[in-house]
N, C-alpha and C positions, 0 to 999 in steps of 0.2 A: 456589390463593391462600392463603397463610399468614397465619394469625391472630397478633396480637401477644399475648404471653404477657401474662396477667392478673396484677395484683398481688398478692403474697401476703395470704390473708385478714386476717392480723394488721395489716400494714401498712395495709390498707384500711380496716380499723375504728379504728387509730391516726389516721390522718388525717381519718376522719370526725368523730372526737371533738374533733379541735382545730379542725375547722370549725366544730362545734358551738360550742365556747367561743368561738371567733373572733367568730362571727354574735351571740352572745348579748352579748358586750362591746361590739361597734359599736352593738348595738340600746340596750344600757343608756346607753352615752355619747350617742348621739343624742338619747334623751330627756331625759338629763339635762343636757345643752347647751341644749335648747327651754326646760327648766323653768327654768334660770338666766337667760336671755335674758328669760322672761317676766316672772321675778321683778324682774330690774333695770328692765324697762320700768314694770311695776306701781309701783316705788319711785320712780322718776323723776316719774311722774305724780301720785304722792301727795305728792311734796315741793312740786312746782309746786303742786299746790292748796293744799298749808298754807301756800305762800311761803318754804319753806324751800329756795330755789335762788338764786343770784347775781342772775339777771336779775329775777327777782319784786322781790327786796329792792332792787335797783338802780332798778327801774323806781318802786317805792314813795319811795324818795329823791328821784329825778327830780320826780315828781309834787308830794312836799311844798317842794323847792325852786323850784318855778315858781311855786306858791302864794306862797311866801316872796318870791319877786322882785316877784310882782304886788302884794302889800299893801306893800312898800317902794314901790313905785311910786304908790298911793294914799297912802300918807302924804305922800310927797313933792307931788304933785297938790292935796292937802287942805291942806296947810300954805300953798303959793302962793296958793291960792284964797282961804283966811279971812285970812291976812296976821295983823295984830294980833289979829282976832277968833279966832283959830286956837284958843285953849282952848274957844270954846262950839262950835268944829266936831267931826266925827265923830272927829277924830285919836286922841284918848283910846282909844275902842272899836277903833279899826284898830290902835292899840299892843298891845292884850289880844290881838286875832288873830293880830297878829304873833307874839307869845311863844308862843301856843299853837301856831302852825304852826312855829315854829323848834325847840321842843320835840319834835314829832312829826318833824322833819327830821333831828334830832341821833339819836331812835331808830332812824330808817330808816336814817341812817349807820352806827350803831354795827352793825345786823344786816348790812349790806353789807360792811361790812368784815371781820365774822367769816366770811361766805360766799365773799367774792370771793378773787381771787387774779390773780396778775400785773397788766396795764395797768389792768384794772378796778380792783382794789386803788389802785393808786397815783391814778387817778383820783378815787377815792371819797376818798382822804388828802387829796387837793388842794383838793376842795370841802370838805370840813370845815374845813380850814385857811383857806380862803376866807369860810366861814361867820362864823367867831368875830369878825373885825373888822366885818363888816358888822353883826352883831347889837348889837355896841358902840356904833356910830353912831346906828343906828335907836334903841337904848334911849337914848341921849344928847339925841336931838332930842324924843323923847316927854316926856322929864325935864324939858326946857328949856320945852316949850309948857305942861306942867302947870305949872310954876312960875312962869307968867305972862312968859315972858322968848320971845316967839316970834321976836323979831328975832334972837334969839343962834340959834334953832333954824333959821332961814331961811338964816343965814350957814352954819351947820354943813353944810346940806344941799347948798347952793350952792358949798362949797370943792372944791379940786381932789381934796382927800384923799378924801372921801365918793365921788365920781367914781371914783377909782382903784379904791376898794374893791368899790364897786358891778361894776365893769367886771371885776375879777379874779374876783369870785363869778359872774357870768354866762358869763365864759370857762370856769371851773370845770366849772360846772353843764353847759354844752354839752360839754366833753371827757368828762365822765363818761357824757353819754347818748350819745356817739359811741363811745367806748371799750366801753360795754355793747351796743350794736347790734353791732361788730364781733366780740364776744366771743360774742353770740347767733348770728352767721352761722357763726362758726367752729364752735361747739358743735353747730350743727344739721348743717352739713357732717361734723363728727365723728361724729355719730350717726348721719348716711346710711350714711357708710362702713361704721360699727360694724353697722348694720342689713343691710348688703350682705354684710359679711363672715360675719355670724350666718348668714344665709341660704344663702349659699354653704357654710360649714362644714356647716350641715345638711342641705344637699342632697347634700353629699359623705359625711356619715355616713350618710345614708339610703340613697344608690346603694351605699355599701360594705357597710352592711347588708343591703340587698337582694340585692347579689352574693354575698355570704356565705351567705345562708338559701338562694339558689338553687343556689350550689355545695353546699352540704350536702343539700338536697333530692336534687339530682343524685346524690350520692353515695350516698345512701339506695336510689335507684332502680337504681345500678350495683352497690351490695351485694345488692339485692334479686335482678335480674338472674343476680349471680354465684352467689348461693344456688341460684336455680332451675336456673343451668348446672350447679352441683356436683351437685344433687339429680338432676339427669337422668343426669350421668355417672355415679353412684351406682348410678342405676337400671339403667344400659347394664352397669357393671360386675358390679353381683348376677346380670343376666340371662346375660353372658358366663362367668362363674363356674358359674351352673347349667348351661350351655351345655357347659362343659369337663367338669363331672361327670356329665352325661349321656354325654357323649362317652367320657370314661374308664370308666363303669359299661358302655357298649356294647362298648369294647374289652376291659376283662375279661371279659363275658359272651361275647363274640366267641371270645376264647382260651379259655375255659372249655370250649365246646361243640365247639372245633375238634377235639380229640382223638377224641372219641365218634364226633363225625358222619362224619370222615376215616376212622375205623375200618368204621364201616357202609359208606361209600361205597367203600373198598377191597374189603371182602368183597364187594359187590354185583359191582364192576366186575370183580374177578378170578374171580368165578363165572360172570359172563357170557362171560368170555375163554376160560374154562376149558370152558365149556359148547360154546361154538363150535368148539373145536380137535376136539372130539370127534365133530362131526357133518358130515355130507357136505355138500360145496358147494351142492347143490340141495336142501337140506332147507328145509320151510317154516317153521321156527322160527328160521332165520337172521335175517330181518329184524327179528323181535322181539328177539333179543339184540343186534342192533347198536343198536337204538334203546337197550336199556338200558345198553350202552357210552356211547353220544352223552348221555343223561340223567345218568350218572355224571360225564362230563366236566363236562357245565354244574354239576352239585352241585358238583363241584370248585372252578369257578370262582366260584360263588357264596360258598363259604366265603373263598376268597382275596380275592375283592372287598371281605367284609365285613372282614376283617382289615387289607386295606389301608386301608379308610375309619377305622378302629379305628387306624391308623398302628401295628400289630403285625406287619406283613408286607410284604415288599417284592415287587411284581409280578417275573414273569419275563418281561423284555422281550426281543423278538425281531422281525426285519423282519415287517411285516404287509401283505399287499395289500388296498387298502380295498375294491377292487370284490368280491375273492372274498370278504371277510369280509361284505359287504353282502348278497350272493348266498346265502350258507351261512343267514344270518340269515332272509332272506325263505323259505327252504325250510321253516326251522324253524316260522316265523309262520303260513304259510299254511294250515296245519291247525286253527290256534287262532283265527281270525279269524272272524266271522261272515261271510255271504254279502253282508249290506249294506254292507260294508267293502270298497271298491276297493283292493287295495295296488298301488303302481308303484315301480318300481325305475328309478333314471336314475343311471348313472355312465359315465366315459368308457368306449366299447367299444374304442378305439385306443390308451388310453394307460393305463397301470398306475401307480396311485397308491401309494407306500409309505410306513409311518410305522414309527416304532419303538415298541412295546408288547406288551403281553401280549394276545394274541387273544381268549382266553376272558374276560377282563375286558371287553375292547372288545365283544365281542358281547353278554356281559351288560349293558351300556350299552345298545346299540341296542334289545335286547330289552324292556327297562325303558321306553325312551322309546316305543317302539311299542306296548307294553301299554296305557300311559297315554294314549296318542292315542285307542286302539280304547276306553276306557273315557270319553272326552270326546266320543265320538260314539254315544250311546245308539240313535240312530235310524239309523245309516249315515252313510257320508261316504266321503272318499277321504283314504288314508293314502301320503302320499309318502316314501320314502327315497332320498337323491339325496348325491351327492359331486360334487366340482371341486376344482380346484387354483387358487390365486390368490396373487399376490406382493404382499408390503407394500411402500409407498412409501417408508418409511424405511431400512430396512436390504436392501431386496430380497431378502428371505429368501422361500422358498416355503412356504406354508402349504396343509395340505389340509383341506378343508372338508367336513362331513357333516351334513347336513342332515333332521331329521326334522318333518314338517308334516303337521298334520290340518286338517280342516274342522269341526271340533266346536264346543264352547261357549265356548271361550276363557277367558282367565284375567282376572279383574277387575284393575283399575288399583293397588287400593288394597293388594292382596297381591304383586302379580307379582315384588315386590323378595324377598319372605320364601319363595319357593318352593323354594330350594335349604337352608333353614336345617334341621337335624336335627329329628326330631320334630315338625315343621309339615306339617299336613294340613287339608284341608278336606271330607273323608270323614268320614262317621258314625262314631261309636264302635264299634270290632269290625270296621270295613271298611278300615282302612290304619293303617300305623305311623308314614308321616311320613319315613321313611328312604329311599325309592327314588331321589328326585331327589339328595338330599345324598350318596347313595353313588356316583351318577353323577358328582357334581360332585367327588367325592373321586379318583375313577378317573381324570377326564380331567386332573384337576390333577396328580395322581400321574404322568402321562405327559408333563407339560411343555405342556399345551395349555389350552385356556378354552372356557367353554360360555356362551352367553347366550341369553336367551328373548326373542321376539316375538310378543304378542298383542293381539287385537282381539276383544273379548267379543262372541260371536254370530258371528263370522267364522272363527276358528280360531285354532292357536298353530304356532308354528316354535320347535324346538330347534336350535341351530347351534354345532356343536363345530369348533374351531380346533385343528388340531396340526401340530408341524412335520414338514416333508416330508424324506424321506432318500432317498438313492439307490438305485436297485434293487440288491439282492443279487446276486451274482456266480453264473453258470449253474451247476448241478448235474448237468445232463444230465437223464435221463429220471426221472419222480418215481419214488420208492421205496414200495411198499406198505407199510402197518402191519407191524412184526415181530410174529412169532409165537413161542411157546414151541419151540424146537430140542430134539429129542430125540437125547440122545449117550449113547453106550455107555460109562458110566462109572459109579463106585460110590463118590466121595467122601463122606465125611460132613460133613453140616452141623449145626451145634449152634443151634437156632432157641429164641429165648425170646420170648414175645408173650401178653400177659393176655387179649386179647381171643380168644375161642372160634374165631369164625367168620374172622378175618384169620390166625390161627395154622394154621388146617385148608387155608385155601386157598393160603397161601403154602407150607405144608408138600407140598400136592399138586402145585404147580408146578413145585417143587423136584425132587419125585420123578419127575414127567414127564420133567424135564430130565435124569434119570438120576442125582440123588443121593439119597445116604440121609439121613434126616433124623431128629433126636431133638429132640423138644418138650419147652418147659419154660415154666410161667405165671408163674414169679417169678424174681426176681433171685438168691435162695438155691438154687432148684432148677437155676436154668442155672448156677451155681458148682459145686453137687454133680455136675451131669451132665458138665461138662468134667473133672472130677478122676476120674469113671468111664470117660471115653471120651477122655482126654488124649491118647493115643497114635494114635487114628484121626482127630481132628476136625482138617479141612482149611479149615472156613470157620466162622465167628461171626456170626450175625445176632441185633441185640438191639435190642427197641424201647426207647424213652427211659422213658416212662411205664408202668412195670409197679410191680408190689408191690415194696419195698426187697431190696435195693438196687438203685437204677436200672440203665437199660441201660447209661447212658455209666459209672456207676461200677464195674459188674462189668468192662466193657472195659479200664478203669484198672486195677483190681486184678489182672487176668491180664497187662497190660502191664508192672505193677510187679514180678510174679513171674517177668518175662522170657519170656512166652508172645508168640510173633511171628506167630501164625495170623493171616491176614487177617481184618478182623471190617468189618461193613455195621451201620450205625446207624440204624434209621428212626423217624420220629416224624411225628405228626399234628398237633403244636402250631406255633405261629410259631417260637419257638426262634431269634429272631435270633443271626446269628454263631456259630452251631453248627458248621458247615462250619470256619471258621478256627479253632475252638477245638480240633477234632479234626483237624487237617490232620498227614497222618503217623502216625493212631492207627487212624482208621476212615474209609469212605465214607459219606457221608450221603445216605440217600433219605428223600423227604419224600412224606407220603401225601397222596391216593391216587395209586399209580403203577401202571403196567400190569405184567401178571406177567411179559410179555415182557422188560421192562426189569429186573427183577429177576432174572431166569433170565439173560439177558447180563452184567449185573453179576457175578452168583454165577460164572459161568464165566470170566470176564477174571480175577477175583480168584484163583480156583482156579489158573487156567494161568499165572499170573503177569503177565498182561499189564495195561497201564496203564489205569485206568477214567477 
């Protein structure tokens, strides 16, 4: 499953800052809106309480207008009841109350006209216009009564003009009240809609603010997760870099010791071979010498496996029969295993399983797995090495399976994924380097295969190697016994340069046994000097690469530059990748350790002019 690529950190932080600003602005707008709405509401309440609003002023005018209308009616009734005696009636007092109420009405109308708008203002103005004529008529009636002319006052009130004025006043007062009530209803509806709008806007702002803050918090969490992921990746990168440095250091170490180690192995191997050649076939020392040869070959495989692990050497691959490989590994293992460990071998008896590989490295891998299994069974147990063939369902490709199983302690689940890591070990300090399984993994991978581990704590562990199967190689007839140094009746001169004394001596002894005469040198300068001294007789040049300067390769190149065409062999104990291609047409390359028979055969072929 592929993961979506995370946004670059800069974009993420920029988005986070924008989200923070938006969230803060929305929050500020939300609180500002609420504050403004509360201020408006409080102002409206204060205006109502103080009477500074159209509704209150119209209500005050209406109240004064009703009282004025009531006083007008009282004056009229008093005049008709008292008649000629009206001057002695309460009518003068009613006139004074009427004047005070008219003054109050005028003040209320002035305030209503100042605060009102629209239809309410028109209605207030109409009432004011209707109030003036009514006041004039009532004032005239009161004056006539006070002047002792009640008959004229009664005629004034009874006239149609007074009735029309009073009717106009009453209509204007009612219309003002109706307009005021309609305005109040509209105002309340408007305020209700405004309140609903305000609440809606407040809720919207609240939702937006909460969403923005939620988005900001989510962005913070994503940023924290991204930082944690980046920190984890940084730690992984540091670990991989450290691992790469360890691998590089291991490769440098392997390359550094390969030359000296191979010199020692060559000397031991060559000396054992030389000793075998001098003993009778029934000599009791022969088995010991053969074991020395086998151990030397195994040591050679160890160095090659280490160099392959460090990616400083390529394995020498050839067809390998897995059953034979397992049988030979078992023969080496049996003397090394305690009696409490039961070694079992299981491979098809009627089917040969072939793979392409370096037999020595593959055997080294099986040996390491078997020895690790032995250590996992301190109280004894069962060690099984088996092989079989299987076919994958995807491409129908045949695979050869090799399994090494023990009944030991098992591997804990928390470390099973790390067993192939270089330098990882569960052993106590000084009891393991942590390179065994990583070298095995490198060998199997270099052979195009894979390895997996299955383990149950307390029940045992299985390492399963899977490698591509190949067809059986062609028949070569009867098996040819290992070659030995053939003694010839010859006297060709060989010039040899090798700085390691034991290797130089065993090579010289082998060549002399083969019938050559040998002139030895320990450095490049001595080699060139000896060639000038024996140039007429020299028939073969043998030079080690890593010698005191100039190097063996430089010596051969100098002689070739001088026109010397004598056949040459360059021997090396280091990885020196690409050396064969570099010296193609100039010299034959032999890599240490090699058998003395191989050296003698190459020397004879070159001297005789045969192709090597």
